[in-house]
GUTORRO-67009 format. One record per residue (C-alpha): residue in three letters; x, y, z. Coordinates in steps of 0.001 Angstrom, whole numbers, plus 500000, padded with zeros to 6 digits. Example, Ala and Ser with C-alpha at 12.3 -4.5 7.8 and 13.67 -1.06 7.14 Angstrom:
ALA512300495500507800 SER513670498940507140 
END
This chain:
MET189679844322692878 PRO188820842546696135 LYS187790844577699155 THR190710845746701278 THR190300846711704932 GLN192901848342707104 LEU192919848589710876 ARG194724851786711733 THR196041852683715168 TYR197394856152715755 THR199173857312718893 VAL198304860983719263 ARG200429863710720838 ASP199551864521724444 GLY196609866897724717 LEU195587866652721050 LEU193346863553720969 ASP190037865458721075 GLU191202867938718427 TRP192433865093716217 VAL189089863264716507 GLN187173866429715631 ARG189291867190712578 TRP189180863531711475 ARG185368863526711705 GLU184837866907710050 GLU187530866890707376 ILE188947863442706692 VAL185798861305706851 PRO183743863300704298 LEU186559863213701726 ARG187270859525702303 LEU183582858722701791 GLU183402860931698704 LEU186314858971697213 GLY184602855622697769 PHE186143854489701032 ALA184009853035703827 ILE184640853658707500 GLY183885850559709570 GLY184129852346712896 ALA186398854561714940 TRP187336854551718596 SER189375856734720901 ASP191403855276723749 PRO192173858271725985 GLU194079856147728503 HIS196679855311725844 ASN196241858493723781 GLN195259856392720770 PHE192798856628717924 ILE191774853390716190 TRP189709853057713032 LEU188759850715710196 ILE188876851887706607 SER187920849817703551 TYR187907850215699812 ASP186067847975697376 GLY186308849516693934 PRO187899849263690526 GLU191327850382691763 THR193541848914694447 PHE193450850350697948 VAL196959851716697390 GLU195940853473694165 ARG192811854970695720 ASN194717856041698809 ALA197255857829696614 LEU194364859657694937 TYR193122860749698364 TRP196512862141699366 SER197065863940696051 SER193574865442695840 PRO193180869227695984 GLU190612868773698765 ARG193132866926700940 LYS195792869534700301 ALA193330872328701146 MET192750870868704620 GLY196123872144705779 LEU196220869102708042 ASN199648867605708572 PRO199317864282710420 ASP202798864790711907 ASP201410867729713901 TYR199086865301715710 LEU200433861782715437 VAL203464860341717203 ARG203099856851715725 THR200908855162713120 GLU200300851482712556 GLU198363850138709581 ARG197380846504709294 THR195536844995706357 VAL192972842608707847 GLU190550840030706466 THR187002839441707658 VAL186478836041709239 TYR183159836753710972 
END
Protein backbone atom coordinates (compact mmCIF):
# COMPACT_ATOMS: atom_id res chain seq x y z
CA MET A 1 0.00 0.00 0.00
CA PRO A 2 1.27 3.52 -0.69
CA LYS A 3 1.89 5.89 2.20
CA THR A 4 -1.18 7.86 3.24
CA THR A 5 -0.93 11.13 5.16
CA GLN A 6 -3.79 13.02 6.72
CA LEU A 7 -3.80 16.61 7.89
CA ARG A 8 -6.23 16.79 10.77
CA THR A 9 -7.65 19.99 12.21
CA TYR A 10 -9.70 19.81 15.37
CA THR A 11 -11.64 22.69 16.89
CA VAL A 12 -11.57 22.10 20.64
CA ARG A 13 -14.20 23.11 23.19
CA ASP A 14 -13.46 26.35 25.03
CA GLY A 15 -11.08 25.84 27.95
CA LEU A 16 -10.09 22.28 27.00
CA LEU A 17 -7.24 22.79 24.50
CA ASP A 18 -4.41 22.21 27.00
CA GLU A 19 -6.12 19.13 28.45
CA TRP A 20 -6.75 17.76 24.95
CA VAL A 21 -3.09 18.26 23.97
CA GLN A 22 -1.91 16.51 27.14
CA ARG A 23 -4.18 13.52 26.66
CA TRP A 24 -3.31 13.33 22.95
CA ARG A 25 0.42 13.29 23.77
CA GLU A 26 0.19 10.84 26.66
CA GLU A 27 -2.48 8.44 25.43
CA ILE A 28 -3.14 8.70 21.71
CA VAL A 29 0.39 9.16 20.36
CA PRO A 30 1.94 6.07 22.03
CA LEU A 31 -0.84 3.79 20.73
CA ARG A 32 -0.74 5.29 17.24
CA LEU A 33 3.03 4.74 17.10
CA GLU A 34 2.69 1.20 18.45
CA LEU A 35 0.24 0.43 15.64
CA GLY A 36 2.63 1.66 12.95
CA PHE A 37 1.42 5.20 12.38
CA ALA A 38 3.85 8.11 12.14
CA ILE A 39 3.16 11.56 13.52
CA GLY A 40 4.59 14.26 11.26
CA GLY A 41 4.02 17.06 13.73
CA ALA A 42 1.37 18.66 15.88
CA TRP A 43 0.51 22.27 16.60
CA SER A 44 -1.91 24.11 18.83
CA ASP A 45 -3.54 27.35 17.75
CA PRO A 46 -4.90 28.85 20.99
CA GLU A 47 -6.27 31.93 19.23
CA HIS A 48 -8.67 29.73 17.25
CA ASN A 49 -8.95 26.94 19.83
CA GLN A 50 -7.59 24.46 17.28
CA PHE A 51 -5.28 21.48 17.29
CA ILE A 52 -3.62 20.52 14.00
CA TRP A 53 -1.58 17.40 13.31
CA LEU A 54 -0.20 15.16 10.58
CA ILE A 55 -0.61 11.41 10.76
CA SER A 56 0.71 8.88 8.23
CA TYR A 57 0.58 5.17 7.67
CA ASP A 58 2.82 3.23 5.32
CA GLY A 59 2.20 -0.46 5.86
CA PRO A 60 0.65 -3.59 4.45
CA GLU A 61 -2.92 -2.43 5.13
CA THR A 62 -4.73 0.67 3.96
CA PHE A 63 -4.89 3.71 6.21
CA VAL A 64 -8.62 3.07 6.66
CA GLU A 65 -8.04 -0.54 7.72
CA ARG A 66 -5.28 0.39 10.16
CA ASN A 67 -7.32 3.25 11.56
CA ALA A 68 -10.22 0.87 12.19
CA LEU A 69 -7.81 -1.39 14.09
CA TYR A 70 -6.77 1.57 16.23
CA TRP A 71 -10.37 2.44 17.11
CA SER A 72 -11.34 -1.17 17.87
CA SER A 73 -8.25 -1.97 19.95
CA PRO A 74 -8.67 -2.77 23.65
CA GLU A 75 -6.02 -0.15 24.44
CA ARG A 76 -8.06 2.58 22.72
CA LYS A 77 -11.22 1.51 24.49
CA ALA A 78 -9.40 1.48 27.85
CA MET A 79 -8.47 5.16 27.45
CA GLY A 80 -12.02 6.20 28.27
CA LEU A 81 -11.43 9.14 25.94
CA ASN A 82 -14.45 10.24 23.96
CA PRO A 83 -13.39 12.81 21.34
CA ASP A 84 -16.88 14.36 21.49
CA ASP A 85 -16.12 15.49 25.05
CA TYR A 86 -13.30 17.67 23.68
CA LEU A 87 -13.87 18.35 20.01
CA VAL A 88 -16.50 20.61 18.47
CA ARG A 89 -15.43 20.00 14.87
CA THR A 90 -12.97 17.74 13.06
CA GLU A 91 -11.60 18.04 9.56
CA GLU A 92 -9.47 15.35 7.93
CA ARG A 93 -7.74 15.89 4.62
CA THR A 94 -5.66 13.28 2.83
CA VAL A 95 -2.62 15.13 1.46
CA GLU A 96 0.27 14.25 -0.84
CA THR A 97 3.88 15.30 -0.38
CA VAL A 98 5.14 17.62 -3.10
CA TYR A 99 8.26 18.90 -1.32
